[in-house]
N, C-alpha and C positions, 0 to 999 in steps of 0.2 A: 485604497491602493490595490492595484491588480498586478499580480506576478505571473510568471509562466512556469512551466514544469517540463522536465525532460524525463523520459522513461528509460530505465536500464534495459538491457537485452533480455532480462528475465520477466519483465512485467507482462508482456503479451501472453507468455505461456502460463504465468500465474493466474491471469484473468480467465484464460480458457479453462484451466483446471477448475477454478471456482464455478464457472459457468456450467461445465459438464456435471460437476457434483450436484449443483442445485437443479439442473434440468431433469435429473432422475426423479425428482419429486414434483417440480412445478416449472413448466416452460416460462410462464410469465415472470415468475420470481427470478429465474436465471437471467432473463433479459433486464429486469430491473436492477439486478446486481451490477451488471456492466455499466449501466447508466449511473448508478450511485457511486461506483468507483471513480469514474471520470469526473463526476460532480465534486467528489471529495478531493480529488487531485487539484481541481481549480480552487476550491475553498482553501486548501493548505497553501497553495501558491499565493493567494491573496492575504493569507494570515500565517506567514512562516514563523516557526518557533513554537507552534502549538503542539500539544501531545507530550508524551512521556519521553524523557531522555533515556537512551538505551546503551549506556557504556558497557554493560555486561557482555556485549557482542564484539567488543574490541575495535569498533570503527568510530573515530572521532566525529562527534556531532550527530550521530544516528538517533532518530526519533521515531516514535510510532503513534498512529492515530487510527481509530476504527473507521471502517467504511460506513458511511451514513446508511442507517437502517439495516446494516448487516454487521452487527457488533462483533461477531466472532471472527471476522476477517480484518486483519491489521495491515495498514500501509506503513512500510518502513521507508523513511526518506531522510535526506540531509539538505540543509540550506546551502546555497551557493550564491554568489553575487547576482542579484536580480532574478533568481529563480530558485526552485527546489529541484532536487534530483530524487525521483521516485525509484527506490531500489527494488523493493519486492512488495507483493500483496499476498499474504499468507493466512491460512486459517490458523487461529490461535492454538489449536490442539496439536499442530505439527511440532516436530522437534526443532524449535526455532534456533536453539544454540548450535545444533549440528548444521543447519542450513545456512544461517547467517555467519557463523564462525568461519566458514570456508570461502566466503566471498572476498574478492579483492577489487 
């Protein structure tokens, strides 16, 4: 079963932040991060419901899953009919409660 995904308005900036962070150390790794993130979006869309439920952030149905090969980066998403909604892609060391707690 293949699903689709929608990205929130935050995802582009989140991916660019991750890219810039990784590019400081390795250009190829930064480019691989972007590809891995999109590959993981597609994987989650085809396999909704995977990952850890994250009720602590106060958003019904919010889940997290690691970016393939970049385990410190987490994808936060929710299931919707026929798709997933990718909310954020954040490095796990960030203040997730502060960032996700203010999202609407």
